[in-house]
C-alpha positions, 0 to 999 in steps of 0.5 A, a space after each residue: 485385703 487388710 490384716 484385720 479383716 483377714 484375721 477376723 475371717 480366720 477366727 470366724 472360720 476356725 469357730 465355724 469348724 469347731 461348731 461343725 465338729 460339735 455338730 457331729 456329736 450333738 443332734 441339734 447342732 448342724 454340721 454342714 452349714 457351719 462347715 460351709 461357712 468355714 469354707 467361705 471364710 477360709 476361701 477369703 482369708 487363707 488359701 492354705 486353710 481352705 484347701 486343708 478343709 476341702 481335703 480334710 478326711 473328716 469334713 472334706 466330703 461334706 463340703 465337696 458333695 454339697 457344693 457339687 450338688 450331690 447331697 448327703 449319703 443315706 447313712 448320714 441322713 439316717 444317723 443324723 435323724 436317729 441322733 436328732 430324735 433320740 437326743 430331743 426325745 430323751 430331753 422332752 421325756 426326761 428333762 423338760 417340764 414345761 409343755 410349751 418348751 416340749 412343743 417348741 423342741 418337737 417343732 424344731 426337730 420336725 423342721 430339721 427332719 424335713 430339711 434333712 429329708 428334702 436334701 438330695 440323697 448322695 448315691 455313689 453308684 450313680 456316679 460310676 459308669 454302667 455297662 448296658 447289655 
């Protein structure tokens, strides 16, 4: 791989990690898609950064659970939806004056809600062995 492409992938990966980090605090910015994009960039640009991202205590579980098809925990779903609706609801009620912009924000919030609800819910207890008596 040429040096320019490698540097470009590292810069993009770092940008996506930053956007994913902001997504932890901003309800409209998604975390997982940006972290998945960062993982893809790092996988092709730097094995060290890719391994760091997958083992990171803040982000690693998002990527591993999603890639393994386990989904998102119920706690994370509820938190994401709560932050989404508080953020968009307060914006629509107090800061936006155009009706068409309010409708657009509510449609976006509804679409994000539908997407989050449709993602499989990760339940750690399902992965443990159960003893049947």
